[in-house]
Steps between C-alpha positions, in 0.01 A plus 500: 500500500179352357199628313204468737225684314403614152219757462356608166328829414329608178502870408362683198739761359309738267703671226501879479428488126365220274793312354526351150739237369604445138327798349169437677488120480456463879366744758573502875349709779569312825764252621433200724776492762585215736696588815667227705616529862745237624543466876785321672577355841775764530245781499608628158224562246556522125274632227462411135277608214379347176308726262460380141404758240134401484372160388541531121859614456693173557420164668485647852211632705426603857273208594767264365756638745271440793412148382869424453582621850231273641665207325853591613438624854539170687828433316641837609388504863780385731781595260769755578414804283867603489569182301344641183618212283332247729176698488529530122543125461208430732274724293618348173433152638156590629393684184697460177485813286271784609802719571292812556331333800838438663635852470332655810621219728852535361487878559385454859782252566762745371339772715540281810854399407602862460345600832669208676837604355442872559552572129290626207416214264732637231796497742407149610505390136862609483520830313295812550557813295370818660466670162134606472324304226291683240133404511359396163154632430246281327336693219187306410332723241321441171595805290810708435334798666411300813854362512638853509260595779589201718877549454459868592311399814782271607768755413323743733560242775871487417508182290779463244426136405191406301352171381279593206237243406481411132352228283196431290544735203822531299455856371385630837786330683763641265347846539485465880864394530624778272286759677627400847860490381463850354400621847766301688676715760872465580548211741164338423478121511243368252358152458230415244299214647286300259376243754498230229272717287667453159496209260833412342436708189377798704806484724735491203331795331513720810844396620654550158329837466655631824845340473658842453376605845656202682212487746443200727185302420366274773322172434414562134342157442308231683774238544876456509466298180344804331778728626764249385344473153524872427824575688732469197281734295514824703752705702278638777603411859249272674393466862300201625271474800181297441707214356756525781333277759741220589874457530480284189353797312786719618768254391341449159471875440863551600632201305314579178545877515125571493511821705736772614295585810317299767184643657488301823153512655528359850148368550504329161829315556421385855674759718848616594654155536427400141550852360854516639598206279365680193698810600818293508429344160449848359821637650699200378383565143519880485122546512366816666190506719183675600358374831126517552220419734217348297275743685409583855573719798822648634585154640531361147691809391742457793567139404584603143728773630694255719574278201589802285750609765688171458558573130802715405387853423610486137282195432177606673297739285206564734242348733131501422287595800121509520440719807447825306227331296286410803234691691559319830808464720512204738824611667425856609772666293778275627752312290684608185308783334543704187765768555560691177420193295724262697470244779755491783590173670356471854763466773265317740559126542306266273259634241498843661123549501198322648132574439250641746301191594196717569506603132481138385165400647431156643722209393359269235700201629730404786717190539665386823 
C-alpha cells in the first residue's frame, strides 16, 4: 500500500464562549484547524487534524502546520502509511522539529493502518480499555464567580473532571483554588492549570498555601528549570504539559522527579507515534496521565481517546476534549461524543470518525 495523495483543508472553529488563559492573560475566540486527507492505492482514505490553541499560546499555529505539510509532502508520498515509523522518520528528515505540523499526517496514517487491519487504533496499538474516559472541562475564567458559573455549566453536561485555569495573581489564585475545592463533589477530578503563568516566587506562595488540599497543579512555571528549582520547597503534586514536548523532556521529568502527572497533548508532541513513547516512560516511572487534544474537532478528540484507551485505567485521569466548546460540527454528530461526561471508544476500524467533506470547503492544497 502506498500514499498517493495528500489533501489539505483549513477550517475555522469558533468557540461557544470567549476563552481566557492564565487569569485573563490571553483571550481566544476561534481556532484555526487543518484537516488532512491521505489517499492510498488500496482505496483506503485516512484523516488527520492539527488544531493549535490559537497563535499565542505556544510555538504552534495553523499556518505553520500547512507550511510544514507543504515541506514534508513529497517525502511522504509513495510511503506505506501502515509503516508509521517509516513515515515518522521521513517527516523528521524533511523537517526537523515542528512536531505540531507532523501530528495530522501521523493521525491519518494510524487511521489507515487501523482500517486496513479492521481494528480501532487503540486495539492496533496493543491495548484498548473499554472503560469510558471522563472528559476534562477547560474552565477559562477570570474571577471566582465566573469560575463557579463555568464549572456549573459543565456539570450540567455531566462532566466530573475539570481543568481550572489559574495564574497571574497570587491572592486570587489561592482564593479560586480554595473556593473550587470547597464545592468539589464526590468523584470530581480537579486540575489547576497555570499555563506557565506564575513566576517562581508566585508558584511557591500559592503551592505552599494549598498544600493541605493536595490538589494537582499543572505547569506552574515557564520552564522545566523553574519547576526543578522550586520542587524541593513545596509538597503540591505537579502536572506538566507545555514543557512536555519531546521524548527527552519526558525522560528528564521522570529521571529528576519533576512531576507526578504527564499531560500529553497529541498535537504538541507530534502525534500518536511519539506520544506512545511518552506514555511508556510515564508508566515505567509511576507517573499518571491526562491525555488531551490541543484543540479541535471530534477527530482530535477521538485521537486523544484512542491513546487514553491504551493507558491502564488506574493511571489515566481523564481526556480533554474540545467539541463541547465549539459552535460548529464538521462530522455531523458522528464519533465519540459526550455521554454523561465521558467518551466511549469507537468500535469502527481506524480513527472511528471522518469529517463531512462538504463541511470543509475547498481544499487549500493538494499533493500527488
